[in-house]
N, C-alpha and C positions, 0 to 999 in steps of 0.2 A: 534490606529490608526489602529496599527498590532494587533490589540489582537483577531477580530473576526479572520483573518486569523488560526489563532495559536490556536480556540475552532476548527475551522473544520478539521485542522493537527489533534492537542486529540485528536475527536472522532473519525477520520478515522481510527489514532494507534491503542482503544483498540478497536475498530471491531477484527481487525488484531489478535489483540492478544485475541480473542476470537474465531478466529476460527483458530489458529495455532495447537493445539491439535486434534481436525478431519483434515491439511495440513498433520501432520508427520502422519497419520493415513494409507495418500491413501499412503503417498510414501511410504509405509510400502510396504502395496496391490502391489506398481507397482514400481518395488527394478531394472528392465533390463533397461540397457543406449538406447534398441535399436529403432526403428522407433515407432511401431506396444505402444510399455510399454512408451511412450514420452506421445502419441499420446494421449490416453486412461487415465493417466493423466490430458493432460493437460485440457482434455473437463472432468471427474470430477472438477478440483479446478471451471472450470470458473461457474459447475451450480450449488458448493458447495457453491462463494463468490456471487452469482446472490438469494441465496434463501438466502441467511442473510443478506446483502445488502451490500456487503465488495465489492468496486472500487479502484483497487491498485495502481491510480493515484490518490486519491482523495488525499492521501499521500504526492504526492508532488507539487500539484502546489499550495500552498502554504506556499513551501520551495520556490517556482518564482515569488511568487509576492514576497518573505519580499529579499530578494535578492536586488531589484537596491533598494530598499526603502532604506537598510541598510546602501548601499557599497554611494551611494547617503548621508546618515544623517555621514557618514564616513567622504565623502568629502567636507562637507559643516565645519566639528567641524579639523578639518586638518589643 
């Protein structure tokens, strides 16, 4: 039952890992903590994620779906 959900999470995690070196490079390019640097960093990161097909929320949905199922299973077994 949870295998497809787990698979979606793994694919999302793999895509995020592939983009991590580029994210690190962007963070080094915009090291400032001022509002302008943060805004530019956010814009470039959104563009980078869009180019590579990475959705940050994609790795959270599977966890949110699995949690109630696993809690129900735990309660049923105890």
